[in-house]
VOGU-3710 file (C-alpha; in Angstrom, 3 decimals, decimal comma):
1> mekdsfnfry> -8,739/15,455/-33,601  -5,263/14,151/-33,562  -3,415/13,279/-29,816  -0,901/14,822/-28,714  1,415/14,711/-25,640  -0,464/18,348/-24,368  -3,525/16,787/-26,156  -3,485/19,371/-28,590  -3,519/19,468/-32,253  -0,013/20,748/-33,288
11> gfqincrngd> 1,932/20,421/-29,592  5,483/20,993/-29,626  8,437/20,816/-26,751  11,006/19,906/-25,821  12,239/17,896/-23,036  14,981/20,851/-20,952  16,121/17,318/-19,420  17,357/15,295/-21,877  17,156/17,444/-25,363  14,081/15,139/-26,171
21> vyrlgqrkey> 11,902/16,975/-28,690  8,230/15,651/-28,538  5,325/16,056/-31,406  2,025/14,760/-31,570  2,739/12,394/-28,507  6,147/11,201/-30,582  9,499/11,328/-29,127  12,472/12,088/-31,157  16,575/12,370/-29,816  17,047/15,934/-30,691
31> theviaagst> 19,944/18,120/-28,749  23,150/17,379/-26,369  23,508/20,825/-25,810  23,008/21,116/-22,297  20,368/22,610/-20,873  20,722/24,314/-17,400  19,548/26,797/-14,173  20,039/30,117/-16,291  19,914/28,739/-20,276  18,598/30,868/-22,584
41> iavmlnmkdg> 16,536/28,794/-25,154  14,295/30,628/-28,610  11,738/29,374/-30,515  11,836/29,799/-33,836  9,113/29,545/-36,200  8,962/29,555/-39,687  6,068/29,543/-41,697  7,357/29,628/-45,032  8,352/26,302/-44,721  6,870/24,962/-42,707
51> elsfvidgkn> 10,370/24,687/-39,648  10,111/24,302/-36,182  13,575/25,408/-34,196  15,559/25,479/-31,617  18,605/28,249/-30,433  19,799/27,092/-26,529  22,233/30,086/-25,090  22,913/31,050/-28,552  23,700/27,846/-30,635  20,743/27,099/-33,023
61> cgvasrdrrl> 20,242/23,421/-32,636  18,774/22,566/-36,563  15,349/21,619/-37,619  13,165/20,322/-34,805  10,197/18,843/-36,926  8,755/19,953/-40,809  5,281/19,603/-41,570  3,284/21,714/-43,291  0,867/22,742/-41,114  3,415/24,485/-39,502
71> kqgkyfaail> 2,819/26,727/-42,350  -0,785/27,803/-41,432  -2,341/28,779/-38,074  -2,194/30,297/-34,395  0,981/29,573/-32,455  0,979/30,458/-28,660  4,361/29,904/-26,294  2,928/27,014/-23,388  5,770/26,781/-20,656  5,463/23,459/-17,726
81> llskddkvtm> 6,918/24,334/-14,664  7,812/21,323/-12,963  9,552/22,179/-9,769  8,242/25,516/-7,633  11,933/26,788/-8,118  11,680/26,847/-11,604  11,835/30,297/-13,419  10,786/31,872/-16,400  11,595/35,355/-18,230  9,908/35,922/-21,501
91> mnprrf> 11,693/38,095/-23,351  11,111/39,486/-27,091  13,574/39,170/-29,188  13,102/42,527/-30,923  15,761/44,113/-27,818  18,709/41,497/-28,540
//
């Protein structure tokens, strides 16, 4: 089994402090968009082309990762809160 930062085979994450993306334990500089309290982050998975992108406060930051493995399988959102004051609201994108 391949190792990544969450010890899952197909794990991806965005670091809200510096905009870096982590995939399979590897760090990649990704965006300089400010991610602050109240920011909205959308995760866009294009399974047809095997691409993962993030949208921060309505701005598409481009493709964070291209991988043929993104064309198959089941995916689940996971959110890591680091502070007792951190808050997350899950929203249905079909309502916007």
